[in-house]
N, C-alpha and C positions, 0 to 999 in steps of 0.2 A: 518380627515386628518392624525392624528397619527395612526389610525387603518389601513389605506391604506399603510402607511409607514411600519408598522409592517409586513403586508403581503408581501410587496416587499422584506423585509429582509429575510423572511423565504423561499420564492420562487424566488431567484434571476434569472434574465433573462440569457439565454445562451449567451456566447460570440459568435462572428462571427466564430471564429475558432472551437469552440465546435459544433456549428450548422453544420458546414461543415463536421466535423468528424462523427456526428450522421447520417447525410444524406448519407455519404459514406458507413457507416456500413449497413444502411438500404438497400442500393442498392446492395452492394457487398455480403452481407450474403447469399441471395438466390442463387447468382451465385456460391459462394463458396460451398454451399450445393450441388448444381447440379453438379459442377465440381468434388466434392468428390464422389458423387454417380457414375459418369461416370468412375472415376478411379477404384472404387471398382468393377464395372461391367466388366471393361477390365481385371482387375486382376483375376476375376473369369471366364474370357473368356465366358461371357454370349452370347449365340447365335452363338458362333464360329467366326472364322475369315472369313469375307465376303468381303475382299478386292478383286478387280478384278485381280490384278497381285501379285503373291507371288514368293518366291525363292524356288528353288529345287536343291539339290546337286546330281550331276552325276559324278561318278568316281573321287570324291574329288574336283570337280569344281562346283561352284554355277552358276545357270542360273535363268532367269526369266521364268515363265510360267503362264498360266491363272489358277485362283483358281476354282477348280472343283465345289465348293459349292456356287459360286457367285449367282446362280439362286435363292437362298433362300432370297435374298433381295426383290425379286419381287413377290414371291408366299407365301401366308400365310394361305391358305385355307386348312383345315384338309382333308386328303384323296387324295390330288393331288400329283401325282408322280412328284416331282420337277425336271425339266430338269437340266442336268449337263454340265458344260463347258468342252471343250476338253483341257486336261492339258498336252498333250504330245508334243505340239509344243513349244520347248524351244527356247529362244533367249538370246543373250549375255547381261550380266549386263553392261559391258563397250562396247558400240557399236564402232567397229573399223571403220576406214575411208573407207575400202573396203566392208563394210557390207551394204546391201540393205534390208530394213525391210518393209514388207507389212502386214498390218492388214486387215483382211477380215471379215466384220460384216454383220449380218442379222439374219434371222429366221432359221427354220429347214432346208430349202433348202441350205442355206450357210453352215450350220453345216454338211450337207451331207446325211440326212435321205433318204433312209433306210440303207445307207452304213456306214462303219467305215473307217477312216483313208485314205487308198490309193485311194479309188474311189471317193473322194470328190473333188469339184472344186478347193479348195485351194491347195491340194496335187498335183493335175494334172497340175495346173499352175506352181507350184514349180518345177516339173519335167522339163518343158520347159525352165524355167528361168535358172536353174542350168546347163542345157546342153549348152545353148547359151551364158551364162555369167560365164564361169568357173573361171575367174579371180576375181570374187566377191563372198563374203559369202552371200548367198541368204537365208533370213529368211521370210517364209510365215506363219503367225500365224492365225489360224482359230478361230475367236471369234464369230462364229455363235452359236445361242442358240435357242432351240425349244420354241415355244409358247410365244415369246417376240415380241415387235414391236418397233416403232420409239422412244418411251419413253426410252426404255432400251438402244438402240443404242446411243441416245444423252447422256445418263448417262455414257456409256462406253467411248465415245469419249473424254469426259472431263477428264477422267483418262489416257487414252492411249496417249493423247497429250504429256504427260511427258516422254514417252518412245521412242522419236525420230523416229516416223514413216516416211516413205518416202511417198508412196501413201496409202490412204484408198480405199478399194473396197467394195461397199455395195450393197446388194440385200435384199430389204425389201419393204413391202406394203401389203402382203397377210393377215397379222395378226393385222391390225389396229383396228379391231372391237373386236376380241376375245383374242388377246395377252394380256400380263400383263398390267393392267391399261386401257385396251381398254373399250370403252363405253358399249359394250355388253358382257364384261367378268365378271366372278365371282370374279376376282381380281380388279374390279372397285369399289373404295370406294367413288365415287362421287367427286365433286369439279372441279375446273377449270384446264386447262392445266398448268397454273402457279403453282397451289397448288400441282399437281401431280409431276411436276419436282422438286419442293421444297422438297416434301416428299422423292423422290429418293435421293436427295442430303443429307438430314438429316439421311438417313439410315446408314451412316458411324458412327453415334453415337450410342453406346450401350443403352443409356438411352432412345433414341427415339424408338429403336427396342423393348425395354421392354414395352413402352407405346403402341406401335402398337400391340404387342402380347397380352397385357391385353385387349385392345379394341376388338381384334379378338375373344378372348375367351368369352368375355361378349356377343358379337354378336352371336356366335355359340349357346350359352346357350339360348338366347332369341329367335332367329329366326330359329335355327336348319335347316341350309341349306341342301338340298338334294345332298350330295356329297358321292359318293360310291367309295370305294377302288377298286372295281371290274370294274368300268368304265374306258374307255380310257381317256387319257389326253385331247383329243379333246372334249369329252363330258363334262368332269369336268370343263373345263375353260369357257364353254358357259353358259351365264345367259339369254340373250335375243336371242332366236333361230330365230326370224324373225326380220330383219331390212330391210324394203322395200327401194328399190332404190329411191333416191331423197327425202326420208323422213327426218325429222329433225335430227334423230339420224345418218342417213347416212351422211348428210351434215356436221354434227359436226365431225364425224370420219374422213371424207375427209379433212376438214379444219385443224384438229389437225395434220394430216399427213403432210400437206403442211408446216405448221408453224414449226413442229419439224424438217422437212428436212432443212428448211431455217436456223434454229438454229444449226443444225449439220454442215452444210456447213460453217456457220459463225465461229463456234468454230474451225473447221479445218483451215479455212483461217487465223484466228488469230495467228496460229502457222506456217503459210505458208506451210501447208500440202495439196497437191493436192488430189482431190477426184474423183473416178469413180463411178457413180451411174448406176446400171443396171436396164433395163426394166424387167418386170415380165412376166412369162409364166405360163399357166395352160392348162389343157386338155379341149379343145373345142369339138372335134369330138366325144369322147368316154365317156364323163362324163355328164349324164343328170342332170338337176337342182335337188338339194337336197330337197328344199322345195319351189315348185312353189306356188305362192299366187295370189289371185285376187286383183285388185286395190280396195282400200276402196270406190271408186266412183261407183263400179259395184254392181248393185242391185241383189236381188234374182232371178228375172225374167231373167236378162241378164246372170247370172251364169248358169241357166238351159239351156238357148239357147247355151251358150258357150260349155257346156258339151255335148250337142247334136251334135254340129259341130265337136267337138274333137273326139267323139265316132265314127262318120262316117269316119273321117279322118284316125283313127287308123285301122278301118275295111278295108278300101281301101288299106292302107299300107300293111296289112297282105296278101292281094290278089295280091300285086305287082302292083297296079294301082296308081303309085306315083304321076303322074300329076294331077289326080283327087283329090287325098288325099291332095296335096298341096293347092288346091282351098279351101277345107274345113278348113284347118289350117289357111289360110289367113282370112277366114270369122271369125274364132274364134278370131284371133288377132284384127280384126276390132272391135269386141265387147269389148275386154280388151287387150290393147297393152302391159300391164305389166305382163301378165300371161306367165311365162317363159316356161312352158311345151309346149305350142303351138309353140313358136319360135323354140324350140329344134326339135320338130317333123317336122316342116316345113324345117328346116335345113337338116334333114336326107333325106327328099324327094328330095330336091334340090341337095344334094350331090350325091344321086343315079342317078339323071337325068343328072349329069355332069355340072350343073350350079354352079360352085365352088365359084365365087365371091359373088353371092347372098347367097349361103349356109354359107359362112364365116360370113357375116353380121348377119345372123339369129343365128348362133352358139354364136356369141359375145353377141347378145341380150339375149339369153337364160342364159348365164353366168351372165350377168350384172343384170338381173331381178330376179335371184335366191334369195329367201328370206333369205337363210342361207349364211352368208358372209364369207365363207372360201376361196373364190377365189376373188382376187382384180378385180374390174371392169376396163373397158377400160379407164375410166376417171383417174384412178390412174396412169397409164402409161403416160397419158397426163400431170398429175401433176409432175411426175418425170422429164419429158423432159423440162417442162417450168421452174421448180425450178432450174434445172441444168443450163439452158441457162441464167437465170437471176442472177446466182451466180458464173458463170465462172467454173462450174464443167464439167467434161467429162461424156459422156453417152456411156455405152457398151450396144448396142441394141440387147440384147439376144432374145427378142421377134421376131425381124426381122430375125435373123439368124436361130432360130428354125423354123420359118415359111418357110424360103427358103429350109430347109432340110426336110420338111414334105410333104407328098403327097398332091398335089394341094394347097400347102401353108396353109393348115389347121392343126394346132397342135393337135396331138392326141397320141395314145398309142405307136406310133413308137418311141417317145422320152419321154413320160410321163408315170409313173407307175400307178397312180390312178388319183387323182384330180389335183395335181400340182407338185409333186416331180419327177424330171427327173430320167430316168434309167441311166445306166452307159454311154450309147451313149450320152444321154442328158448332163450329167455332163462333159463329155469329150468335147462336143461342147461348153458348157458354159465356161470352163476354156480356151479353144482356143479363144473364143470371148474376154475374159478379157485380154488375152495375146496380141491380136491384138490391143486392145484399148490402152494398155501401149505403144506399139511400135508406133502406128499411132499418138498418142498424145505426143510423144517424152518425155515420163516420165521415171523415174528411172535412166537411164544412157544416155550418149551422143549417137547419132546415130551410130557413128563409133565404139562403144564398142561391138556391137553385133557380135558374132562369127557365122555367117550364114553358114560357112563350116561345123559346127557341127550339123546343123539341119538334122533331119531324117523324115521319113514318119510318118503319123498318126498311121499306124499299128505298127510301131516300138515304138512310144510313148505309145501306149496301152500296148505293151509287157513290157515296162519299168515301167509301173504304179504299178505293184505288185497286180493287181486285179486277184483273183483266184476263183476256184470252191467254196471254203468256203465263200469268200466274197459274191458271187452271191447267194448262198443258204441262208446265213444269211439275206440278203436283201429280198429274196423271202418270208421268214417266217415272217419278220416284216410287209411286205405289206399284206400278208395273214391275219395276226392278225388285221391290220388296217381296211381292207375292210370287215371283218366279225364282225365289231362292228359299233356302231352309228357314223356317220349318214348314212353309207353305208348299214347297216343292222339294222333291228328293233327287231331281235331275242333276247329273254330274256337271253338265254345262248349262248354266242358266240361259233362257231364251233372251235374245237381244231385241230391244225395242227398235222398230223400223219407222222412222218419221214419214208422215204421209202428206205434209204440207209445209209451207214456209215457216209458220209459227212453231211447229214441232221441231223443225230443223234447228231453229235458233234456240229452242229449249234444250235440245240435246247438246249443242255447242256450249251453252252456259253450264250445264251439269258436268260436262267434261272439262270445265275450267279453261275453255278456249277463248271465251269472251266474258267480260264482267257483266254483272247483273244489270247495271244501268244501260250499258251498250246494247244488251239484248233487247231491252224495252224500246230503246231508240230505233233499233233496226226493225222491230215489229211495227212501230208507228210509221216509219218510212214506207214499209211495205203496204200497210193499210192506206196511207195517203196516196201511194201510187195507184191504188185501186179506187181512188176517190171516196174512200170510206173514212171521212174525216172524224166522225164520232168515235170510232174505235181507235183511230190514231191518237186522238185527244186523250182517251182513257189511258193509253200506254205512257204518254208524256206526263199526265197527271199523277200516275202511280209513282214515277221517279221523283216528282216534286214533293211527295209526302215523305219520302225517305231522305232525299238530299235537300231538306228544307232550307239549308243555309247557302244554297248556290242558286244563282239567278237563271241558269240555262234551262232547266226543265220548266220553270214558270213561263219563260219566254216562248218556248215551243208550244206549251199548252195554250197560251194566249193567241198564238198564231192560228191554231186550229179553231179556237172560238171565233176568231175573225173570219175564217173561211166558212164557218157555220152561221155567220151573220148574227153572232151573239156578242154585240159590242160591249155591253156592260160586263159580261164575264171576262172578255179579253182584257178590258181595262183593269179589272180586279187582279187578273193573273200578272199583268205587267207590273202593277204596283207592288204585289207581293214579291216579285222578283227583285225589285229595287230595294225593298226592305230587307231582303235576304242578303243581297250584295249589289251595290251600285255598279252599273255597267253602261257604257255608251251605247251598246247595242240595244238594250232595253229602252233607253231614252229615244232612240231613233224609231223603234217600232211604236212606242207610245205616241210620239209626235205624229207619225203617219195616221194613227187611229184618230187623234184629235183633229187632224187636218181633214180627214174624210167625213167627220161629223160636223164640220164647219166651226170648230172651236179653235179658230186660227191663233188667237193670242196664246192659248195653252200649248198649241203645237210649236210655236216659235220658242216658247220657254223650254219645252222639252228638247228641241233641236239644239238650243244654246247649251243646255245642261249636258247633252251628249258630247259637245266639243270641250266644255270646261272640265268635265269629270275625268277625262283621259289621264291627265297628269296626276290627279288626285287618287285614282284607284290603280294607276299603273297598268291600264289596259288600253291598247291603242288600236284605232282603226287604221287600215292601210290607206294608201293614197287614193285608190279608186273609191273606197267607202267614204273617205272624207270629201271627195268630190261630189258624191251623191248627196251627202249631208248638206253641203252648201247649196246644191240644187233644190233640196226640199225647203231649206230656209228661204231661198229666193222665191219659190212658188208661193210660200205663205206670205212673204212681204208683198208680193204682187197683188194678192187677194185683198190686202189692206190698203192698196194704192200707194205703197212706198216703193216707187220704181227705182230710186237711187240705191236704196239698200238691196233691192233685188239684183240690180246690175253688179253691185260690188261683190255679192256672193257668187254670182254666175261667173264673173271674171276669175275669182279665186278657184272656183270649181274647174274651170278650163285650164288654169295653170297647173292644178293638181293632176288633171287627166284630160289632155287635149282631145281625146276620143269620146268624151262624154257628149253624145249626140243630143240627149235631153236638155242639157245645159245650153248647148249651142243654139238649138231651136228656140228655146225660151228667150235667150239673149237677142236673137234676130227679131223676134216679135217686139221686144222692148225698144229696139233701135228704130 
């Protein structure tokens, strides 16, 4: 008994308070260590800033814009060219009452591939809205990103809800299998939909990104995935090249799409933000199946019979005997209804025979049964419509509109460049469909707010778009590179594009990142101007003014071309827009010369004086020779008003600045 008492004295029991403190330390210590690690990683800027929205200063004013690097959240595989967000769509930090803000989300089609800026659906929609709602500040933000899918859009929505969106407009569904975290993608790390969405949420923590990067490095060392820097993005994101229609993987991808869409709409509804979901389009008529596959139920004997019927059908097609060929392709389909190639060949026969509704059904079957899931199936549009209906979202039926605008209602190369990306006509039509959906669903503004008197023809909207020769050639080269790589081509060495004129040379230099986008447009304009083609030169300058709307220089150059084309009112408008963007002595000089040529001498003198006075104000200075010429212009204007003394004073100053100014000397001699 005494022995036990002795032990109790040496090892007294913890009091309740001490036990509570001990347990608290036990729990909090790891959290404090993790918190400290997170602080250190943030201080070291580990992995960079991957927030979706960041601030950017323009002309001394801060705006929000999308973070160009946000794609790094979703792509960790070595060798993949990580897609970049569009950072040039600025939006106000403090949203004014008259501001209407639209976020447009989706994959490469929403981003605008293969075009930049002005030819994309978001910019084309913005053109219409700004023209018809001049009393509002319209902000259309392109949040499209290549090679992503509904997982990424759901992640984006949860952040964008904080930035007071009006409607969201979404175009997604083609990338559900091969986009980031898709079940057939190299970026698929396994796990349930819940775990993938949790991982995307945790990506905001630097410590979690460090863990991900470490696991990725170990995985690369152990498994050595076949990722080549020379491959296209399309090839590098594909892990499972064959996903059969109605297979378990297909059904899982489809169901994930449905559930993510429902969560996207729920997140938007939680903030009372209306959503427009778009149906999907792809090239039915002119894109054969990438990887036609036999059904797993088709045996070797049936495959041989199928190939026999297919060979006969192709032979008859070559001979122009389409009705007979159609019979052989039908026999092949009877042997294996999942073989996409037979459906496509039958569709071609029926199309040629003028049986268009039947041809359309076969074209759709050929797309849906394609083993390579780069084009969404018919079922995905059904999902979009049903989810929208069940969640009170609106549908912009782009598929229907494209079909109505296509020969015999079969979508093909008239509107689609390759397998699924629209050409400029297609993007124009897509933007118009989004616009009609906004109006018809009474979104954004009251019905009586639309200024329909400002509306113009489609051809005028096209001209206002800022799409130029350089825009078209850049897109052409991107498509050339795309279709000369996998899966369009199996050549080991892709064919290289050879430029054939000055515009294509500049487009290649831009795509190779040798010159910036704006410089490429400027050089195109200079080349057109050297050929006395001032109209096309103006178009190139105008294109830049639509993107760099906050900088005077492209407006100045556009106005100069208008002047050369004898469009004085247009030139004046461009100069004034330049001054509203950013005051500059150079613009005042050009505006003053315009006024002087039109006989508006008092206004010319005012503009010339403003050019001199604003130098210190804006910290942009003319050199001595330019100041000398400015004084000469002032003297000429004063002389026209009969103010000889003021003319002489300015001429003397001009000659002090530049004794070789012969124009000033000659005018001074006449005044003496």
